C-alpha positions as CSV (number, residue, x, y, z in Angstrom):
1,M,-5.8,-16.4,19.9
2,P,-8.8,-15.0,18.2
3,E,-9.1,-16.7,14.8
4,K,-10.5,-13.3,13.3
5,Y,-8.6,-9.9,12.9
6,N,-9.7,-7.4,15.3
7,L,-11.7,-4.8,13.7
8,T,-9.5,-2.2,14.2
9,S,-6.7,-4.7,11.4
10,R,-10.0,-4.9,9.6
11,V,-10.3,-1.2,9.2
12,F,-6.5,-0.4,8.2
13,H,-6.6,-3.4,5.7
14,W,-9.5,-2.1,4.0
15,L,-8.6,1.7,3.6
16,I,-4.9,0.9,2.7
17,A,-6.1,-1.7,0.1
18,L,-8.8,1.1,-0.9
19,M,-6.2,4.0,-0.9
20,I,-3.9,1.9,-2.7
21,F,-6.7,1.0,-6.1
22,V,-7.3,4.7,-5.8
23,L,-3.8,5.9,-6.1
24,F,-2.7,3.4,-8.6
25,G,-5.9,4.7,-10.8
26,V,-5.7,8.1,-10.5
27,G,-1.6,7.6,-11.1
28,L,-2.0,6.2,-14.3
29,Y,-4.5,8.5,-15.4
30,M,-2.4,12.0,-14.3
31,S,0.4,10.0,-16.1
32,G,-0.7,10.4,-19.4
33,L,-2.4,13.7,-19.1
34,P,-0.9,16.4,-21.3
35,D,1.3,19.1,-19.2
36,D,-1.2,21.2,-20.3
37,H,-4.4,19.8,-19.1
38,P,-6.4,22.2,-16.6
39,S,-7.0,19.4,-13.6
40,R,-3.4,17.8,-14.0
41,G,-2.0,20.1,-10.8
42,S,-4.8,19.7,-8.6
43,L,-4.5,15.5,-9.4
44,Y,-0.9,15.7,-8.4
45,G,-1.1,17.5,-5.7
46,L,-4.5,14.9,-4.1
47,H,-2.3,11.9,-5.2
48,K,0.4,13.4,-3.5
49,A,-1.0,14.5,-0.1
50,S,-2.7,10.7,-0.5
51,G,0.3,9.3,-1.0
52,F,1.8,10.7,2.2
53,L,-1.4,9.8,4.1
54,L,-0.4,6.1,2.9
55,I,3.1,6.4,4.5
56,W,1.3,7.0,8.1
57,L,-1.3,4.5,7.6
58,V,0.8,1.6,6.6
59,V,3.6,2.4,9.4
60,A,0.3,3.0,12.4
61,R,-0.8,-0.4,10.6
62,I,2.7,-2.2,11.4
63,L,2.8,-0.6,14.8
64,W,-0.6,-1.5,15.6
65,T,0.0,-5.3,14.2
66,A,4.1,-5.6,15.5
67,V,3.1,-3.9,19.0
68,L,-0.6,-3.6,20.0
69,T,-2.1,-6.5,18.7
70,R,-1.5,-10.1,17.2
71,A,-2.6,-11.6,13.8
72,P,-4.5,-14.6,14.3
73,A,-2.6,-17.5,14.0
74,M,-3.3,-19.1,10.6
75,P,-5.3,-22.4,10.7
76,D,-3.6,-25.6,11.5
77,A,-4.9,-27.0,8.8
78,L,-2.9,-25.1,6.2
79,P,-0.3,-26.8,4.5
80,A,3.0,-25.2,5.4
81,R,3.7,-24.2,2.2
82,D,0.9,-22.0,2.1
83,V,1.8,-20.5,5.3
84,K,5.3,-20.0,3.7
85,I,3.8,-18.5,1.0
86,H,1.5,-16.0,2.8
87,K,4.3,-14.6,5.0
88,A,6.5,-14.2,2.0
89,V,3.4,-12.6,0.2
90,I,2.5,-10.6,3.4
91,G,6.2,-9.4,3.9
92,L,6.6,-8.3,0.4
93,L,3.1,-6.5,1.0
94,Y,3.8,-4.4,3.2
95,L,7.6,-3.8,2.0
96,L,6.4,-2.4,-1.6
97,M,3.5,-0.7,0.5
98,L,6.4,1.4,2.0
99,I,8.2,1.8,-1.0
100,V,5.3,3.0,-3.4
101,P,4.7,6.4,-1.6
102,V,8.3,6.7,-0.1
103,S,9.8,6.4,-3.3
104,G,7.0,9.3,-4.9
105,F,7.6,11.4,-2.0
106,L,11.4,11.4,-2.2
107,M,10.6,12.1,-6.1
108,S,9.1,14.8,-5.2
109,T,11.1,16.1,-2.4
110,F,14.5,15.8,-4.7
111,A,12.9,17.8,-8.0
112,G,11.7,20.4,-5.4
113,F,8.4,20.2,-5.1
114,P,7.1,20.0,-1.7
115,V,3.6,18.0,-1.0
116,D,0.7,20.2,0.6
117,F,-0.9,18.5,2.6
118,F,-4.7,18.4,1.9
119,G,-4.1,22.5,2.4
120,L,-3.6,21.9,6.0
121,F,0.2,22.4,6.4
122,E,3.0,21.9,3.3
123,V,5.8,19.0,4.7
124,P,9.4,20.2,4.2
125,L,11.4,19.0,1.8
126,L,14.0,17.3,3.7
127,F,17.1,17.5,1.0
128,E,18.7,19.5,-1.5
129,K,17.3,19.4,-5.3
130,N,18.8,16.7,-6.8
131,R,17.9,15.6,-10.6
132,Q,19.9,12.3,-10.3
133,L,18.3,11.1,-7.0
134,G,15.0,12.7,-8.3
135,G,15.3,10.5,-11.2
136,F,16.2,7.3,-9.4
137,F,12.9,7.6,-7.1
138,H,11.0,8.2,-10.5
139,E,12.3,5.1,-11.6
140,V,11.1,3.3,-8.5
141,H,7.8,5.0,-8.7
142,E,6.5,4.0,-11.9
143,Y,7.8,0.2,-11.3
144,A,6.9,-0.4,-8.0
145,P,3.6,0.1,-8.0
146,W,3.0,-2.8,-10.9
147,L,4.6,-5.3,-8.1
148,L,2.7,-3.9,-5.7
149,M,-0.6,-4.5,-7.6
150,G,0.8,-7.6,-8.9
151,L,1.5,-9.1,-5.2
152,V,-2.0,-7.6,-4.2
153,V,-3.6,-10.0,-7.0
154,L,-1.7,-13.2,-5.8
155,H,-2.9,-12.3,-2.7
156,V,-6.8,-11.8,-3.4
157,L,-6.3,-15.0,-5.2
158,G,-5.1,-17.3,-2.7
159,A,-7.8,-15.4,-0.3
160,V,-10.1,-16.7,-2.9
161,R,-8.9,-20.0,-3.7
162,H,-9.4,-21.4,0.2
163,R,-12.6,-19.2,0.5
164,L,-13.9,-21.5,-2.6
165,A,-12.1,-24.9,-1.7
166,D,-13.3,-24.7,2.3
167,P,-16.2,-21.9,2.3
168,G,-16.7,-21.0,6.1
169,G,-14.0,-23.8,6.9
170,P,-11.0,-24.2,8.8
171,T,-8.9,-23.2,5.7
172,D,-10.9,-20.6,4.4
173,V,-8.3,-17.6,5.6
174,L,-10.6,-14.7,4.0
175,K,-13.0,-14.8,6.6
176,R,-10.8,-13.4,9.0
177,M,-10.3,-10.1,7.8
178,L,-14.4,-10.0,6.7
C-alpha cells in the first residue's frame, strides 16, 4: 500500500480545508453585519451556495476514499494510542464536515429561503417552512462550526507534532498529505 495519499485525495483534502476556513470566516463576518448592510444579502447567498457545494465535495470525498481508493496505512512506528486518536478525530471531522453545511442548508430550507447555486439554478425547498426546525438547525449551525474548528486545530497540531518530532521519518504523517 502506498505511503502517500493519491493526488485526487490530496486535492479533496486541501480544497475542503480551504473552504472550511473561508466559510467559517465569512460566516463570522456576515453574522455580525447589520440587517441593512449593502453586502449582507450577497454574502449570505455566496455562503449558502458555497456551503451547498461543500456538502457535495465532502460526499464525493467520502465515496472516493471508501469506494474508489484507500487511505495509506498508518505508519507501523506510530504508537497505537496515536492511531486511535487519529481515527477518532478523522471520524468526527467527517461527521462535522457534513453536519455544519447540512444544518445550514436545513436552517435555510425550514426558514423558507432556497439556495441560489451561484446563479446556475435554485436548489428546491425540500420541506415546508417550519419555524421550530429552522430554529433548531440555526442553533446547530451556530455551534457546530466551532466544534469543527476545534477538531481541525487538533488535527493540525497532531500532524505538526509528528512532523517536528520526526521530520521526514516514519512517524511524519504530514508528508502523506503534501
